Structure formats: structure tokens, C-alpha cells
PQR file of N, CA, C, O and H, with PARSE charges and radii, in Angstrom:
ATOM      1  N   MET A   1      -8.882  -1.088   2.661 -0.4000 1.5000
ATOM      2  CA  MET A   1      -7.761  -1.164   1.763 -0.0000 2.0000
ATOM      3  C   MET A   1      -7.273   0.230   1.396  0.5500 1.7000
ATOM      4  O   MET A   1      -6.070   0.476   1.307 -0.5500 1.4000
ATOM      5  N   THR A   2      -8.206   1.126   1.186 -0.4000 1.5000
ATOM      6  CA  THR A   2      -7.836   2.496   0.844 -0.0000 2.0000
ATOM      7  C   THR A   2      -6.981   3.117   1.939  0.5500 1.7000
ATOM      8  O   THR A   2      -6.006   3.812   1.653 -0.5500 1.4000
ATOM      9  H   THR A   2      -9.183   0.926   1.258  0.4000 1.0000
ATOM     10  N   SER A   3      -7.346   2.866   3.194 -0.4000 1.5000
ATOM     11  CA  SER A   3      -6.576   3.454   4.301 -0.0000 2.0000
ATOM     12  C   SER A   3      -5.175   2.858   4.385  0.5500 1.7000
ATOM     13  O   SER A   3      -4.230   3.561   4.746 -0.5500 1.4000
ATOM     14  H   SER A   3      -8.138   2.301   3.426  0.4000 1.0000
ATOM     15  N   LEU A   4      -5.022   1.570   4.056 -0.4000 1.5000
ATOM     16  CA  LEU A   4      -3.682   0.966   4.032 -0.0000 2.0000
ATOM     17  C   LEU A   4      -2.819   1.595   2.940  0.5500 1.7000
ATOM     18  O   LEU A   4      -1.638   1.863   3.158 -0.5500 1.4000
ATOM     19  H   LEU A   4      -5.789   0.999   3.762  0.4000 1.0000
ATOM     20  N   LEU A   5      -3.392   1.824   1.796 -0.4000 1.5000
ATOM     21  CA  LEU A   5      -2.640   2.468   0.716 -0.0000 2.0000
ATOM     22  C   LEU A   5      -2.262   3.896   1.089  0.5500 1.7000
ATOM     23  O   LEU A   5      -1.150   4.343   0.811 -0.5500 1.4000
ATOM     24  H   LEU A   5      -4.352   1.606   1.619  0.4000 1.0000
ATOM     25  N   ARG A   6      -3.181   4.598   1.710 -0.4000 1.5000
ATOM     26  CA  ARG A   6      -2.901   5.968   2.152 -0.0000 2.0000
ATOM     27  C   ARG A   6      -1.754   5.956   3.172  0.5500 1.7000
ATOM     28  O   ARG A   6      -0.844   6.782   3.109 -0.5500 1.4000
ATOM     29  H   ARG A   6      -4.085   4.235   1.936  0.4000 1.0000
ATOM     30  N   GLU A   7      -1.817   5.004   4.112 -0.4000 1.5000
ATOM     31  CA  GLU A   7      -0.749   4.903   5.111 -0.0000 2.0000
ATOM     32  C   GLU A   7       0.588   4.590   4.460  0.5500 1.7000
ATOM     33  O   GLU A   7       1.611   5.156   4.846 -0.5500 1.4000
ATOM     34  H   GLU A   7      -2.556   4.333   4.163  0.4000 1.0000
ATOM     35  N   LEU A   8       0.595   3.703   3.484 -0.4000 1.5000
ATOM     36  CA  LEU A   8       1.818   3.375   2.765 -0.0000 2.0000
ATOM     37  C   LEU A   8       2.413   4.619   2.120  0.5500 1.7000
ATOM     38  O   LEU A   8       3.615   4.863   2.225 -0.5500 1.4000
ATOM     39  H   LEU A   8      -0.236   3.244   3.170  0.4000 1.0000
ATOM     40  N   HIS A   9       1.576   5.403   1.456 -0.4000 1.5000
ATOM     41  CA  HIS A   9       2.066   6.619   0.798 -0.0000 2.0000
ATOM     42  C   HIS A   9       2.586   7.627   1.820  0.5500 1.7000
ATOM     43  O   HIS A   9       3.633   8.238   1.606 -0.5500 1.4000
ATOM     44  H   HIS A   9       0.599   5.206   1.371  0.4000 1.0000
ATOM     45  N   GLU A  10       1.864   7.807   2.934 -0.4000 1.5000
ATOM     46  CA  GLU A  10       2.264   8.774   3.950 -0.0000 2.0000
ATOM     47  C   GLU A  10       3.552   8.352   4.660  0.5500 1.7000
ATOM     48  O   GLU A  10       4.461   9.166   4.823 -0.5500 1.4000
ATOM     49  H   GLU A  10       1.014   7.310   3.108  0.4000 1.0000
ATOM     50  N   ARG A  11       3.636   7.100   5.079 -0.4000 1.5000
ATOM     51  CA  ARG A  11       4.822   6.625   5.796 -0.0000 2.0000
ATOM     52  C   ARG A  11       6.030   6.491   4.877  0.5500 1.7000
ATOM     53  O   ARG A  11       7.163   6.659   5.328 -0.5500 1.4000
ATOM     54  H   ARG A  11       2.897   6.439   4.946  0.4000 1.0000
ATOM     55  N   GLY A  12       5.814   6.197   3.619 -0.4000 1.5000
ATOM     56  CA  GLY A  12       6.917   6.039   2.681 -0.0000 2.0000
ATOM     57  C   GLY A  12       7.499   7.332   2.178  0.5500 1.7000
ATOM     58  O   GLY A  12       8.653   7.366   1.749 -0.5500 1.4000
ATOM     59  H   GLY A  12       4.894   6.060   3.253  0.4000 1.0000
ATOM     60  N   GLN A  13       6.730   8.397   2.220 -0.4000 1.5000
ATOM     61  CA  GLN A  13       7.170   9.681   1.670 -0.0000 2.0000
ATOM     62  C   GLN A  13       8.469  10.191   2.288  0.5500 1.7000
ATOM     63  O   GLN A  13       9.346  10.619   1.538 -0.5500 1.4000
ATOM     64  H   GLN A  13       5.793   8.370   2.568  0.4000 1.0000
ATOM     65  N   PRO A  14       8.648  10.172   3.620 -0.5600 1.5000
ATOM     66  CA  PRO A  14       9.912  10.655   4.189  0.2800 2.0000
ATOM     67  C   PRO A  14      11.134   9.837   3.748  0.5500 1.7000
ATOM     68  O   PRO A  14      12.260  10.332   3.791 -0.5500 1.4000
ATOM     69  N   PHE A  15      10.915   8.601   3.330 -0.4000 1.5000
ATOM     70  CA  PHE A  15      12.009   7.741   2.894 -0.0000 2.0000
ATOM     71  C   PHE A  15      12.187   7.754   1.384  0.5500 1.7000
ATOM     72  O   PHE A  15      13.045   7.049   0.853 -0.5500 1.4000
ATOM     73  H   PHE A  15      10.000   8.198   3.295  0.4000 1.0000
ATOM     74  N   GLY A  16      11.390   8.542   0.698 -0.4000 1.5000
ATOM     75  CA  GLY A  16      11.471   8.626  -0.755 -0.0000 2.0000
ATOM     76  C   GLY A  16      10.793   7.455  -1.463  0.5500 1.7000
ATOM     77  O   GLY A  16      11.012   7.226  -2.653 -0.5500 1.4000
ATOM     78  H   GLY A  16      10.693   9.115   1.129  0.4000 1.0000
ATOM     79  N   ILE A  17       9.965   6.715  -0.717 -0.4000 1.5000
ATOM     80  CA  ILE A  17       9.253   5.575  -1.320 -0.0000 2.0000
ATOM     81  C   ILE A  17       7.956   6.081  -1.910  0.5500 1.7000
ATOM     82  O   ILE A  17       7.097   6.618  -1.210 -0.5500 1.4000
ATOM     83  H   ILE A  17       9.788   6.901   0.250  0.4000 1.0000
ATOM     84  N   ARG A  18       7.834   5.899  -3.208 -0.4000 1.5000
ATOM     85  CA  ARG A  18       6.621   6.337  -3.903 -0.0000 2.0000
ATOM     86  C   ARG A  18       6.103   5.134  -4.670  0.5500 1.7000
ATOM     87  O   ARG A  18       6.797   4.577  -5.520 -0.5500 1.4000
ATOM     88  H   ARG A  18       8.531   5.463  -3.777  0.4000 1.0000
ATOM     89  N   TRP A  19       4.893   4.744  -4.364 -0.4000 1.5000
ATOM     90  CA  TRP A  19       4.293   3.586  -5.009 -0.0000 2.0000
ATOM     91  C   TRP A  19       3.024   4.044  -5.694  0.5500 1.7000
ATOM     92  O   TRP A  19       1.915   3.731  -5.260 -0.5500 1.4000
ATOM     93  H   TRP A  19       4.329   5.196  -3.673  0.4000 1.0000
ATOM     94  N   GLY A  20       3.201   4.786  -6.767 -0.4000 1.5000
ATOM     95  CA  GLY A  20       2.072   5.365  -7.469 -0.0000 2.0000
ATOM     96  C   GLY A  20       1.180   4.359  -8.151  0.5500 1.7000
ATOM     97  O   GLY A  20       0.017   4.651  -8.430 -0.5500 1.4000
ATOM     98  H   GLY A  20       4.102   5.040  -7.120  0.4000 1.0000
ATOM     99  N   SER A  21       1.704   3.173  -8.426 -0.4000 1.5000
ATOM    100  CA  SER A  21       0.893   2.175  -9.124 -0.0000 2.0000
ATOM    101  C   SER A  21      -0.085   1.472  -8.199  0.5500 1.7000
ATOM    102  O   SER A  21      -1.019   0.827  -8.675 -0.5500 1.4000
ATOM    103  H   SER A  21       2.649   2.936  -8.199  0.4000 1.0000
ATOM    104  N   ALA A  22       0.107   1.581  -6.869 -0.4000 1.5000
ATOM    105  CA  ALA A  22      -0.805   0.930  -5.923 -0.0000 2.0000
ATOM    106  C   ALA A  22      -2.000   1.834  -5.729  0.5500 1.7000
ATOM    107  O   ALA A  22      -1.882   2.908  -5.138 -0.5500 1.4000
ATOM    108  H   ALA A  22       0.866   2.104  -6.483  0.4000 1.0000
ATOM    109  N   ALA A  23      -3.143   1.412  -6.219 -0.4000 1.5000
ATOM    110  CA  ALA A  23      -4.342   2.236  -6.132 -0.0000 2.0000
ATOM    111  C   ALA A  23      -5.598   1.372  -6.195  0.5500 1.7000
ATOM    112  O   ALA A  23      -5.615   0.306  -6.811 -0.5500 1.4000
ATOM    113  H   ALA A  23      -3.238   0.540  -6.700  0.4000 1.0000
ATOM    114  N   VAL A  24      -6.625   1.855  -5.555 -0.4000 1.5000
ATOM    115  CA  VAL A  24      -7.933   1.195  -5.631 -0.0000 2.0000
ATOM    116  C   VAL A  24      -8.560   1.623  -6.950  0.5500 1.7000
ATOM    117  O   VAL A  24      -8.650   2.815  -7.243 -0.5500 1.4000
ATOM    118  H   VAL A  24      -6.611   2.721  -5.055  0.4000 1.0000
ATOM    119  N   ASN A  25      -8.997   0.643  -7.748 -0.4000 1.5000
ATOM    120  CA  ASN A  25      -9.542   1.026  -9.055 -0.0000 2.0000
ATOM    121  C   ASN A  25     -11.055   1.150  -9.071  0.5500 1.7000
ATOM    122  O   ASN A  25     -11.641   1.442 -10.113 -0.5500 1.4000
ATOM    123  H   ASN A  25      -8.924  -0.326  -7.510  0.4000 1.0000
ATOM    124  N   GLY A  26     -11.699   0.929  -7.921 -0.4000 1.5000
ATOM    125  CA  GLY A  26     -13.139   1.130  -7.838 -0.0000 2.0000
ATOM    126  C   GLY A  26     -13.988  -0.051  -8.265  0.5500 1.7000
ATOM    127  O   GLY A  26     -15.196  -0.053  -8.029 -0.5500 1.4000
ATOM    128  H   GLY A  26     -11.223   0.691  -7.075  0.4000 1.0000
ATOM    129  N   ALA A  27     -13.391  -1.050  -8.885 -0.4000 1.5000
ATOM    130  CA  ALA A  27     -14.148  -2.217  -9.336 -0.0000 2.0000
ATOM    131  C   ALA A  27     -14.304  -3.224  -8.193  0.5500 1.7000
ATOM    132  O   ALA A  27     -13.488  -3.266  -7.273 -0.5500 1.4000
ATOM    133  H   ALA A  27     -12.409  -1.048  -9.077  0.4000 1.0000
ATOM    134  N   THR A  28     -15.340  -4.014  -8.266 -0.4000 1.5000
ATOM    135  CA  THR A  28     -15.560  -5.066  -7.268 -0.0000 2.0000
ATOM    136  C   THR A  28     -15.883  -6.386  -7.962  0.5500 1.7000
ATOM    137  O   THR A  28     -16.405  -6.417  -9.076 -0.5500 1.4000
ATOM    138  H   THR A  28     -16.003  -3.980  -9.014  0.4000 1.0000
ATOM    139  N   VAL A  29     -15.559  -7.462  -7.273 -0.4000 1.5000
ATOM    140  CA  VAL A  29     -15.929  -8.809  -7.710 -0.0000 2.0000
ATOM    141  C   VAL A  29     -16.533  -9.483  -6.500  0.5500 1.7000
ATOM    142  O   VAL A  29     -15.870  -9.616  -5.472 -0.5500 1.4000
ATOM    143  H   VAL A  29     -15.135  -7.437  -6.368  0.4000 1.0000
ATOM    144  N   ASP A  30     -17.762  -9.905  -6.601 -0.4000 1.5000
ATOM    145  CA  ASP A  30     -18.475 -10.531  -5.481 -0.0000 2.0000
ATOM    146  C   ASP A  30     -18.439  -9.659  -4.230  0.5500 1.7000
ATOM    147  O   ASP A  30     -18.343 -10.172  -3.115 -0.5500 1.4000
ATOM    148  H   ASP A  30     -18.301  -9.797  -7.437  0.4000 1.0000
ATOM    149  N   GLY A  31     -18.515  -8.362  -4.410 -0.4000 1.5000
ATOM    150  CA  GLY A  31     -18.507  -7.444  -3.274 -0.0000 2.0000
ATOM    151  C   GLY A  31     -17.129  -7.128  -2.733  0.5500 1.7000
ATOM    152  O   GLY A  31     -17.012  -6.382  -1.760 -0.5500 1.4000
ATOM    153  H   GLY A  31     -18.594  -7.945  -5.315  0.4000 1.0000
ATOM    154  N   ARG A  32     -16.088  -7.670  -3.329 -0.4000 1.5000
ATOM    155  CA  ARG A  32     -14.718  -7.419  -2.875 -0.0000 2.0000
ATOM    156  C   ARG A  32     -14.084  -6.346  -3.741  0.5500 1.7000
ATOM    157  O   ARG A  32     -14.187  -6.379  -4.967 -0.5500 1.4000
ATOM    158  H   ARG A  32     -16.183  -8.276  -4.119  0.4000 1.0000
ATOM    159  N   LEU A  33     -13.429  -5.398  -3.093 -0.4000 1.5000
ATOM    160  CA  LEU A  33     -12.769  -4.293  -3.789 -0.0000 2.0000
ATOM    161  C   LEU A  33     -11.500  -4.789  -4.476  0.5500 1.7000
ATOM    162  O   LEU A  33     -10.706  -5.510  -3.872 -0.5500 1.4000
ATOM    163  H   LEU A  33     -13.346  -5.371  -2.097  0.4000 1.0000
ATOM    164  N   LEU A  34     -11.311  -4.410  -5.721 -0.4000 1.5000
ATOM    165  CA  LEU A  34     -10.110  -4.777  -6.445 -0.0000 2.0000
ATOM    166  C   LEU A  34      -9.067  -3.688  -6.305  0.5500 1.7000
ATOM    167  O   LEU A  34      -9.374  -2.501  -6.407 -0.5500 1.4000
ATOM    168  H   LEU A  34     -11.956  -3.825  -6.212  0.4000 1.0000
ATOM    169  N   VAL A  35      -7.836  -4.098  -6.074 -0.4000 1.5000
ATOM    170  CA  VAL A  35      -6.719  -3.153  -5.936 -0.0000 2.0000
ATOM    171  C   VAL A  35      -5.637  -3.551  -6.918  0.5500 1.7000
ATOM    172  O   VAL A  35      -5.311  -4.730  -7.056 -0.5500 1.4000
ATOM    173  H   VAL A  35      -7.586  -5.063  -5.991  0.4000 1.0000
ATOM    174  N   ASP A  36      -5.081  -2.563  -7.600 -0.4000 1.5000
ATOM    175  CA  ASP A  36      -4.016  -2.800  -8.558 -0.0000 2.0000
ATOM    176  C   ASP A  36      -2.689  -2.455  -7.902  0.5500 1.7000
ATOM    177  O   ASP A  36      -2.451  -1.300  -7.551 -0.5500 1.4000
ATOM    178  H   ASP A  36      -5.345  -1.605  -7.488  0.4000 1.0000
ATOM    179  N   PHE A  37      -1.823  -3.451  -7.735 -0.4000 1.5000
ATOM    180  CA  PHE A  37      -0.495  -3.243  -7.156 -0.0000 2.0000
ATOM    181  C   PHE A  37       0.596  -3.278  -8.218  0.5500 1.7000
ATOM    182  O   PHE A  37       1.775  -3.417  -7.892 -0.5500 1.4000
ATOM    183  H   PHE A  37      -2.017  -4.390  -8.020  0.4000 1.0000
ATOM    184  N   GLY A  38       0.225  -3.157  -9.444 -0.4000 1.5000
ATOM    185  CA  GLY A  38       1.210  -3.252 -10.504 -0.0000 2.0000
ATOM    186  C   GLY A  38       1.718  -4.680 -10.600  0.5500 1.7000
ATOM    187  O   GLY A  38       0.923  -5.619 -10.639 -0.5500 1.4000
ATOM    188  H   GLY A  38      -0.733  -3.044  -9.709  0.4000 1.0000
ATOM    189  N   ASP A  39       3.026  -4.854 -10.640 -0.4000 1.5000
ATOM    190  CA  ASP A  39       3.632  -6.182 -10.778 -0.0000 2.0000
ATOM    191  C   ASP A  39       4.044  -6.777  -9.430  0.5500 1.7000
ATOM    192  O   ASP A  39       4.862  -7.695  -9.389 -0.5500 1.4000
ATOM    193  H   ASP A  39       3.672  -4.092 -10.608  0.4000 1.0000
ATOM    194  N   THR A  40       3.494  -6.271  -8.341 -0.4000 1.5000
ATOM    195  CA  THR A  40       3.913  -6.687  -7.001 -0.0000 2.0000
ATOM    196  C   THR A  40       2.783  -7.399  -6.276  0.5500 1.7000
ATOM    197  O   THR A  40       1.605  -7.145  -6.527 -0.5500 1.4000
ATOM    198  H   THR A  40       2.829  -5.524  -8.374  0.4000 1.0000
ATOM    199  N   SER A  41       3.158  -8.285  -5.382 -0.4000 1.5000
ATOM    200  CA  SER A  41       2.157  -9.035  -4.624 -0.0000 2.0000
ATOM    201  C   SER A  41       1.681  -8.241  -3.413  0.5500 1.7000
ATOM    202  O   SER A  41       2.335  -7.292  -2.982 -0.5500 1.4000
ATOM    203  H   SER A  41       4.115  -8.491  -5.177  0.4000 1.0000
ATOM    204  N   VAL A  42       0.557  -8.635  -2.883 -0.4000 1.5000
ATOM    205  CA  VAL A  42       0.015  -8.013  -1.678 -0.0000 2.0000
ATOM    206  C   VAL A  42       0.958  -8.228  -0.506  0.5500 1.7000
ATOM    207  O   VAL A  42       1.094  -7.345   0.341 -0.5500 1.4000
ATOM    208  H   VAL A  42       0.026  -9.407  -3.233  0.4000 1.0000
ATOM    209  N   ALA A  43       1.611  -9.379  -0.438 -0.4000 1.5000
ATOM    210  CA  ALA A  43       2.548  -9.669   0.644 -0.0000 2.0000
ATOM    211  C   ALA A  43       3.685  -8.640   0.663  0.5500 1.7000
ATOM    212  O   ALA A  43       4.116  -8.224   1.738 -0.5500 1.4000
ATOM    213  H   ALA A  43       1.501 -10.096  -1.126  0.4000 1.0000
ATOM    214  N   THR A  44       4.163  -8.236  -0.483 -0.4000 1.5000
ATOM    215  CA  THR A  44       5.226  -7.234  -0.555 -0.0000 2.0000
ATOM    216  C   THR A  44       4.736  -5.905   0.005  0.5500 1.7000
ATOM    217  O   THR A  44       5.455  -5.245   0.754 -0.5500 1.4000
ATOM    218  H   THR A  44       3.813  -8.575  -1.356  0.4000 1.0000
ATOM    219  N   LEU A  45       3.546  -5.517  -0.345 -0.4000 1.5000
ATOM    220  CA  LEU A  45       2.964  -4.284   0.170 -0.0000 2.0000
ATOM    221  C   LEU A  45       2.848  -4.323   1.693  0.5500 1.7000
ATOM    222  O   LEU A  45       3.218  -3.359   2.363 -0.5500 1.4000
ATOM    223  H   LEU A  45       2.961  -6.054  -0.954  0.4000 1.0000
ATOM    224  N   LEU A  46       2.345  -5.411   2.241 -0.4000 1.5000
ATOM    225  CA  LEU A  46       2.175  -5.535   3.687 -0.0000 2.0000
ATOM    226  C   LEU A  46       3.516  -5.593   4.411  0.5500 1.7000
ATOM    227  O   LEU A  46       3.660  -5.019   5.491 -0.5500 1.4000
ATOM    228  H   LEU A  46       2.044  -6.194   1.697  0.4000 1.0000
ATOM    229  N   ASN A  47       4.492  -6.273   3.833 -0.4000 1.5000
ATOM    230  CA  ASN A  47       5.826  -6.317   4.446 -0.0000 2.0000
ATOM    231  C   ASN A  47       6.473  -4.927   4.447  0.5500 1.7000
ATOM    232  O   ASN A  47       7.088  -4.530   5.437 -0.5500 1.4000
ATOM    233  H   ASN A  47       4.376  -6.739   2.955  0.4000 1.0000
ATOM    234  N   LEU A  48       6.339  -4.204   3.362 -0.4000 1.5000
ATOM    235  CA  LEU A  48       6.871  -2.853   3.310 -0.0000 2.0000
ATOM    236  C   LEU A  48       6.200  -1.954   4.322  0.5500 1.7000
ATOM    237  O   LEU A  48       6.870  -1.163   4.985 -0.5500 1.4000
ATOM    238  H   LEU A  48       5.840  -4.527   2.558  0.4000 1.0000
ATOM    239  N   LEU A  49       4.904  -2.058   4.454 -0.4000 1.5000
ATOM    240  CA  LEU A  49       4.179  -1.262   5.428 -0.0000 2.0000
ATOM    241  C   LEU A  49       4.617  -1.587   6.848  0.5500 1.7000
ATOM    242  O   LEU A  49       4.748  -0.682   7.673 -0.5500 1.4000
ATOM    243  H   LEU A  49       4.360  -2.700   3.915  0.4000 1.0000
ATOM    244  N   ALA A  50       4.844  -2.862   7.148 -0.4000 1.5000
ATOM    245  CA  ALA A  50       5.330  -3.270   8.472 -0.0000 2.0000
ATOM    246  C   ALA A  50       6.696  -2.665   8.762  0.5500 1.7000
ATOM    247  O   ALA A  50       6.950  -2.194   9.870 -0.5500 1.4000
ATOM    248  H   ALA A  50       4.737  -3.596   6.478  0.4000 1.0000
ATOM    249  N   LEU A  51       7.574  -2.678   7.765 -0.4000 1.5000
ATOM    250  CA  LEU A  51       8.891  -2.072   7.942 -0.0000 2.0000
ATOM    251  C   LEU A  51       8.809  -0.564   8.174  0.5500 1.7000
ATOM    252  O   LEU A  51       9.534  -0.014   9.002 -0.5500 1.4000
ATOM    253  H   LEU A  51       7.368  -3.061   6.864  0.4000 1.0000
ATOM    254  N   LEU A  52       7.923   0.092   7.439 -0.4000 1.5000
ATOM    255  CA  LEU A  52       7.771   1.533   7.610 -0.0000 2.0000
ATOM    256  C   LEU A  52       7.198   1.870   8.986  0.5500 1.7000
ATOM    257  O   LEU A  52       7.576   2.875   9.588 -0.5500 1.4000
ATOM    258  H   LEU A  52       7.334  -0.355   6.766  0.4000 1.0000
ATOM    259  N   ARG A  53       6.290   1.036   9.482 -0.4000 1.5000
ATOM    260  CA  ARG A  53       5.747   1.238  10.830 -0.0000 2.0000
ATOM    261  C   ARG A  53       6.840   1.107  11.876  0.5500 1.7000
ATOM    262  O   ARG A  53       6.910   1.906  12.810 -0.5500 1.4000
ATOM    263  H   ARG A  53       5.982   0.220   8.993  0.4000 1.0000
ATOM    264  N   GLU A  54       7.703   0.091  11.723 -0.4000 1.5000
ATOM    265  CA  GLU A  54       8.820  -0.108  12.654 -0.0000 2.0000
ATOM    266  C   GLU A  54       9.768   1.078  12.614  0.5500 1.7000
ATOM    267  O   GLU A  54      10.230   1.536  13.659 -0.5500 1.4000
ATOM    268  H   GLU A  54       7.646  -0.559  10.965  0.4000 1.0000
ATOM    269  N   ALA A  55      10.060   1.574  11.439 -0.4000 1.5000
ATOM    270  CA  ALA A  55      10.962   2.713  11.299 -0.0000 2.0000
ATOM    271  C   ALA A  55      10.381   3.945  11.963  0.5500 1.7000
ATOM    272  O   ALA A  55      11.122   4.775  12.490 -0.5500 1.4000
ATOM    273  H   ALA A  55       9.685   1.202  10.590  0.4000 1.0000
ATOM    274  N   GLY A  56       9.059   4.072  11.945 -0.4000 1.5000
ATOM    275  CA  GLY A  56       8.410   5.212  12.567 -0.0000 2.0000
ATOM    276  C   GLY A  56       8.460   5.172  14.091  0.5500 1.7000
ATOM    277  O   GLY A  56       8.354   6.212  14.741 -0.5500 1.4000
ATOM    278  H   GLY A  56       8.458   3.398  11.517  0.4000 1.0000
ATOM    279  N   ARG A  57       8.617   3.997  14.659 -0.4000 1.5000
ATOM    280  CA  ARG A  57       8.681   3.843  16.112 -0.0000 2.0000
ATOM    281  C   ARG A  57      10.063   4.161  16.665  0.5500 1.7000
ATOM    282  O   ARG A  57      10.210   4.528  17.830 -0.5500 1.4000
ATOM    283  H   ARG A  57       8.702   3.152  14.131  0.4000 1.0000
ATOM    284  N   ALA A  58      11.060   4.016  15.823 -0.4000 1.5000
ATOM    285  CA  ALA A  58      12.445   4.207  16.292 -0.0000 2.0000
ATOM    286  C   ALA A  58      12.798   5.652  16.534  0.5500 1.7000
ATOM    287  O   ALA A  58      13.924   5.955  16.929 -0.5500 1.4000
ATOM    288  H   ALA A  58      10.941   3.717  14.876  0.4000 1.0000
TER
END
């Protein structure tokens, strides 16, 4: 998850996309890492990352 967030920050930077609220908070539940996306869903994060990857290929 940390690497996905890092990729989001790196790929979004040239487009002025800054998502400072998306961060790993270090807590776990049943061995699963908790991530705080602010008021946004995980699906939005993954869709944005997919779009940024496509933009990088063009």
C-alpha cells in the first residue's frame, strides 16, 4: 500500500495533483495495514492512479 501511495504522489506531481491526506498511519487490524484516504474511497484512489499511469504512457 505504501508503494501505491508513493506512486500516486510521484505520478500526480507533474499534473499538480497533491493528495497529502492519503497516508499510511501505521496501525493494523487483524494484521491488515490501515490507510487514511481522508473523505475519499479506495476506488477513487485506484481509478486516479490508473489514469495517471495511462497519461504517463502517452
